N, C-alpha and C positions, 0 to 999 in steps of 0.2 A: 267184708270185702270179697267184692265177687271178680271171677276171672272166666273169660270164654276163650276158647282157641277152636276158633273156626275151621282152620285150617284140616283140624279131625272131622269136626263136623260133615266139612265136606268131604270127606273121602269114606263115608260111610255110602255116600248115594254113588253108585255105579259109575252114571254118566260125569259127575262132577269129579269124580277119581280120577277118568280117565284124561279130562281136560286137564286136569292138574299135571298129571304124567307129562302131556304133550308141552306144556309150558314150564317145566322144572328143567334144569340144566343138566342133571346128572342120567334122570330115568327118560327125559325128552330124547337126548343124545341115542342111548341105547336103544330106545323104543324105534328108532329113525332107521340103525343100525338092521333091527332086526326087520323092517320090513321095509327093506328094498325092493321095488318092484321087478319084479322077471322081464328080460329082457329076450330077444331074437334079433339076431342080422345077417343076411346071407344076400347074395347077388343072384338075378333068374333074370331069364330071358323071355318076355311077353311074346305072343303070337295074335298076328292080325285076325285069325279067323277061329279062336277058341281061347276059354276061361283058363285060369291057372289056380290046382289046386295046393293051397301049401301047407305042409305039416312042422307045427312050433314044440309041439308035445310039453307046452308050459301049463297042462291040463286049468287052463280059466275059459272064461269067456266076455269079461270084460277087456275089450282090447282097446289100446290107439296103434293104427297102422300108417304108415309114413312111408316115402319113398323120395328117393334123388335118380337123376340121369349119371351117366360116369363122369359127366363135368362138373357134377354138385349141385345142378340146379332143381328146386322143388319138381316133381313129379303127382300132377292130380290122380287119382285111384280112388275106384272102388271097389268096394269089397262084401262081401258076407259071411258071417260065422256059420261054420255048418256043425261042431262041436267043441268041446274044450282043447281039444286039440289040432282042429283042423281048420282054416279058413279057404274061403274061394275068390282071387282074384277077379273082378269081373270086366275091368278095362282091357280092351283089346287093341293091341299094338304091337310093331315090328321092333321092339327097341331093349335094351338091357337096365334094369335098374337096381338099386340097392335098397333093398327092402327092409324097414324095421319095424318090428311089431312089440309092443310093452304091454305090460301088464297095467292097468287102471284100479288103485285101490280103492275098494268099495269102501272104506273107511274115512278116505279124504278125499272123495270125488264130486268137486266141483266147486264154486265160489258159495254157495250157500252154507256148505257143510261148514266151510270155514268161517263164514261169516258169524254161525251159529257157535262156533267154538271160541271165536274172540269176544262176541257178545257174552258167553258165558262167564268167560275170565276175567272180563271187565267187572260183572254184577258181583264178583265173587271176590272184589278188590278189599273187604274188609276179613283181613286175618288173624286179630286178635283184639279183645278190649278187657281193659282191667278199671272196675269201678271201685273206689272204695269211701263208705261213710261213717263217721266218728260223731257222735255226739254225747259229750260230758257232762256234767252236771252236778253240783255242789252246794252244800248248805250249810253255812257256818251261823248257830243260833247260839248267842251267850244269855244269861239269866235264866237258865233252864232249871226249873226247879227240881222235878222229878228226878230219883236217882237211880242211875242206869242197872237195869235187872241182870239174871243170869241166863235167862233164855230168848236168844234174838237182843240181848240188850231191852228188855221190857219188864217195867215196873207194873205189877199189878194191884199196888194198893190203891188206884183210881179206880175210878167206875168204868173207864177202857182204859188197854193197855198203853201205856208212855216209854217212849214216846210216839207207838205206834209201827205197824208191821208193814204200811208204805213206806214210812222213812228208813226203816231196817232196811228194806230191801231196793231203796234208790227211788221211789215210785210216787215222790213228792218235788212239790215246784214254789214259788215264791207265795200261794195264797196257804204254805202250812204253817207262817208265821202266825196267820190271822187266826186259825185254826188251833194256835196253841193258846193265841190269847184268851179267846172265846172259854177253852177248858182250862182256864186258870194255872197253866205249865209256866208262866214266864213271870219275872219277878217284878218288871216293871219300873224299876231303879230309874227315876230322870238321872240321879247323880252318876249312874254309869252309861258313859255315853257311846260306849263301842256298840257299833251298829251292826246289825245280820247281815251275812255276804252273803248274795247268792249267784254262783258264777254258772254260764254256762259257755259251752265250748262247741261249735257246729263246723266241722269239716270236711268237705268232698273233693276228692281226686280222681280224675277220669283220664284215661290214655288208651287211645284206637289206633292201630298201625296198620294203615291201607295198602296196599299193593297193586296198583291200578294195571300194571304193565311189568313183565319180568325185570327187573333190577331197580324199579323204579320203587322206593320205599318212603311211605308219608308217614308221621308220627305225631296227631296229635294229641295235646295234651290241657287239660282244663281243670283250675283248681278255685276254690273258694274256702276262706278262714273267716268264721265270724267271733268273736269272743268278745261276752259281753260280762260286766260285775254290776248288781245293785246292791246298794248299801243303804238299808232301809233301818231308819231311825225309830224303831217299831215303839219305843217307850213313852213316847207323847203322845197327847190327844189327839191331833192332827199330824199321822206321820209322814216323814218325808222321807223321800228315794234320791238319790242320786247317782246317775247311770254313769258308767267308764266301761273302756275297752279299746280294741282296735278289729281294722278288718281288712280284706284284702283278697283281690278275686283277677283273673287272669282276663287279660280285655283285647281291643283291636282299635289300633289308631291311625290305620294305613290313610285315611283321607288325607291328612297332613303330616304324613312321613317323609322324610328325604327332600326336606323342603332348605334351601341357602338362604343366608340372609347376609347383607353386608353394611358396614360402618356409610357407605356413598348415602344411604339414603336413610339415615339414620337407625339401622336395625329393625326397618319395618315388616310385621310381620301380618299375612292375612288372616291367620287361624287368629291371632291375639284381637287385630280389629273387628273379627267376627264375634270372638267372646263379649268385647264391649256393646256390642249388637243385641246379643242375645239378653243382656242383664236386666232390661225394662222387660222384657216377652216374660223373661221367666216371674219375675215379681209380679207381674198381674196373672198369671196364672195361680199364682200361690193367691193373691189378694182374691181372687176369685172364689177362692174355698171359704175363707170366711166371711162372706157377705150373706146375709142373711141369719147369722149366729149371734147367740147371747154373749155378753158376758158371765163368766162363772162366778158361783157364790162361794167362793175358796181361795186360802191362800192371803196373798195382801190384797184380795179383792174382795174378800168377804167382808158385807157388810159396809162396803163402800158405794161412793156416789156411780160407779158404773155396773155393778153386779146386776145381774138378772135384765139390763136393758140391752136391745141390738147393738153389733157392732158397727162402730162409726169411724172410718180412716182418718178424720179430722183428728179422733184423740192420739191415735197411733197408727201410722202405716206401716204395710213391711219393710225391713229395711234391707235398702238394694246393697249396701256393701256390708250385709251378713250372710255368714257361710248357706245357710239357706238357700239364698238365691245365686250366689257366686258360684256353687259347687255345681249345682246342675246346667248354669250357663258355661260352666269353661269345660266340662264333659261333653255337651253337646258340640260346641267348636271346635275341639281338638279331635273328635269322634268322627266328626261330619254327621252330624244329625239334627234333624230338623229341634229347635228347642221350644218347638209347642207340641211335642211330643216325648222329650227325653225324660226318664223317670225324674222325679222330685227328690226320692228316697235317698239318701247320699249312702246307706248300705242296700243296695241291688241283691235280689233274692236268686236263686238257681237258674229261672228262665234269662237272667242277665249274663250269667257266664259263658264268655268268647274263647276259643280254643286258640292256642299257640301252636307251631308246627315246626317239625324239623324235617327236610327232605333230602335225601340222599338218590344221586344217580349213577348206575357205573355201566349202564347197559351201552356206552358210548366204545368201553374197552372192545366190545365183539365184532365191529367193523373192522373191515380188514386193514384199511389205511393205518388205521390207528394201531389195532393187534399187532403190525409188523416193528414197529416201535415202542410199543410200551408195554410193559406186563400187568401196569394196573391203573385203570383214568379212573376218576370219581369225582363226580360235581356233588357241593352239598350247598343249602341254605337252609338258615335259622330264623325264625321269629318268635320276640317274648316280650310280652306288653304286659304290665302287671298296676291294676290301680290299689291305691293303697292309704288305709285312712288310719294313720300313724298311730295317734289317740287320740281320746275324746272325753270329755265329762259333760254334765249336764248340767244347767242353772236352778240353783238353789231355790229359787222365788218362783219356780214355772209350774204355773197353774194348768190345768188341760181339761179341752172341750170335746176331748175323744179322737181318735186316729192318727195322733203324733200332731194334733194343731191345739196349739195354747197360746199363752201369754205369759211374758214377762214385763218386769218393771223398770220402766226407760230411769237410770240413774239419774239425770239432769230433773227430767220435768214430773217423775212419778206415776206418769200415766201409762197405760198396760199397751205392749208392743207385741204384734204377732208373732210367734217364734214358736219353731220346734224346741224340743225338750233338751235337742244336743249343742253343746257348745265345743263345735271341730275348730282348732285354732288353723290346719294345715290339711292338705291332700295332696299325691302326688301320682303323676304318672310319668312309668318308666316304662320305656321300647327299647327294645336291642335287635338290630340285625348281627346276627353273630354266627356266621357270615350272611351276608348281604349274597355274595357269590365267593364260592371256595372251590377251588381245585386240587386235587389231590393226586398225583401220579407218580408212578416207579418206571424209569427207561430199563429196555432191555440189557444194558449194561451196568443197570442198578441203581444209577442215579436219581433219588428222590426228589421232588420237590413239590411245594405246598405253596399256593397263593390265596389271598384272603383280603377282601373287602369288607371293613366293619363300619357299621355306622349307629350310633344310641344317642338318645336324648333322655334328660330325666326336666319333667316339667314340676313345679311345687308351688301352689298356688295358698297363699299364707293369707287368708281371709283378715285375721286379725289385727295384720300390718300394712294389708290394703295393696300386695304385689305379689307378682308372677316371678319366680325364679326359673332360669330357662338355661339348662347348661348341656351343650351340644358335643358329640366328639366321633370324629371318623377318622379310618385308620388303615393304611394299606401295609400289609406284610408280604412278603417275599421270602418264602427259605427253602435251603437247597443243601441236601444231606448226602453224605457217601460213604460207604464202609468196605474198606481192603481187607478181604479175608486173609487171614495167616500172613499180618505184615512181616513177620519173621523171615518168609522166602525172599520180601523184598529188601531185607536189610541183610539177606544172604548169612541167617543166621541157619545152621543145617540142623542143632540139636532141637527136638520137638519135645513139649509138656504133656504128658496123657491127660485127657478132659479138660484142655485150653486152648479154645481160640485165640490166637493173639493176632485179634482185628483190631485194626486203628477205624476209627468212627470220627468222620469229620462233618459238621454242621455249621450254618453260612446263615443269616438272618437279618435281612432287612427292613426295616420297619420308618413309616412317616405319620406322623399322626397330627392332628389339627383340632384343640378343643378351645370351647369359651364358654363363659357364665354372662347373663346377662340378666337384669334386675329392671322388669317393666312394672312402672304405676298406675295403677288400675285408676284413681283419679282424674292423673292429669297425661293418662296416655303418653309415655317418654319412656325411653328404654337407654339403659346405661350399661355399659360392659364393664363388669369389674376385674376380669379375670380371662386369661386366656394364652396358648402358648400353641406353636407350631415346635415338634417334635421328631429329629431325625435319629436315627438309630441303629446301629452296625454290631453285629455281635458275632463271634467268631470261636468256637470251641473245637476242641482234638481232644481223645480218649484214647489210650491205649494202654490193652490189656496187658501185662507182662509175665504175670502169672496167676494162681488163684488167688493172691491174695491184694498183690498191690496193683496199681493201674495210675498211669502217669498223665496229667493232664496237663491242657493250656489254653488260657483262654483270653479273648481281647474283645472289651466292650468300650462304645463310643456314642455317648449321645450328646447332641445340641439342641439346645434348648432357646426359641426365640419367643420371646413375649410379645402378644397381640397389644396389649393396655402397659406402655413405656412407665408409666409413675407407680405399677403396683410390682414392677420384677426387673430385672436385667437379663442380657442374654448371657445363656452359662454354656460353658462346655465340662463334659467329663469324659476322662479316659480311665479303664481302669484293664490290666491285663498282667498276665503271671501265670507262673505254674503251678501245678499242685500234684499231690501225692497221696491219694487213698490206699489206705492199707487195712483188710479187713482181718480180725484175729479168730473169728468165730469160728469155731469148728465145720 
């Protein structure tokens, strides 16, 4: 677990510390007050036959000199700085002028200085970072013959210590099983079928906070969790390994986000059409990995007519309806990637982890027109996207030819079919804009309101059923709240309770949501809506603090549901309202 606070690092460098102070709210305002430029203003009569010396006594040499006539028009002026307290007006004229002499701040003198300050602040946008990596491994090995010893669990009655210091301190992997067999530490009783279990969990979480400008905060988050469990049937002459586990990582699918569909064109989807186009492209890429390789002489292919011979697609080609093909084609289509370049690995590595983000901005509240009407005004946006392999197992008859490539036996023909070891029934892609855009503001009269538009979808690819389930929801929410401080005064109750604010809090929420679920058949390119509804909701609550222990409440909740598929549900309306009394007996 590693944490970096870049703000503290910047403050150790004097120039960067000064930039931080300038753009910080509190210190920046104080600095501005402390460095108010000196100013000298007076009216003088110029002469047409001689220059004029003006004594300003500001003890500075960097000056800006301007002049205006009595009528307020600008008057061009030439001058020369004589010393820190005097200047000489070189312009000769028979007129009166209003002379203004202003100090030029050396630290803020000109465009290039400000450009350097703003550029430096932008380069310092990374304010903090947090990276956490966790790697957990465990090995459960049955039929272990040596007894456990007293020191580090070691038994010394063998040629070497058993089970070994590497096992005691967790520096072993799956290869330890073979080492234990070679040393005669395992019973290898085939009547006991409990397998050895080797489990490994790798988890990475990263968070980076950016602040490009004051008030704009961007939080980037990425994570990846890869959980694997190998079940090794070590007791047989030809050991078999069954793989299982689950996997998840953060992802980005903006290329196909926020797309609408309609029943008018049969719920047509450009992304799904692209998915179907990608299938033969991905199948061809996988097929090329097997060309030029030989069938292995192991497993169900041992001593068969195929073993040792060159791979021939006529015996069994890549299954275009299998998860090996469908998953990369699906991810390429809905992520906006090229099917010729997308990874074929259903468990992408760390380099494929893409960040999600949360953005907030409260800088608009500093604009004078908004500041006059609002105490606070904050914009927000959030994006979350996750790719997940819920669970998977492996084929029990799979034989490998290396690098995740191998063959399984076709159940009907008995021929070898190219396949990875993983039998993945389904994967999902979940995306949420929560919110896509949100506004949270408080008026000067303490009335607060929030506005949110949320959009989410969940895509579940079920390769075993040959279908894609698409669920989407769009929601619009408006909330208004107001607190009447010391409501007792409104009720004209003069008696005051010590330590209690008899406030009345009012909240009104209005929401409108539209959600639906569609099943898309891959083999026939068809779409069918299975469920969905339009939901209109109104919720009102009022809470009045009577005393330290008693709070009176009133509520009203009204929901109207209109189904999109009339065959699956009926329109419904639900209303709930009532009064509540909350009493706290805690001391």
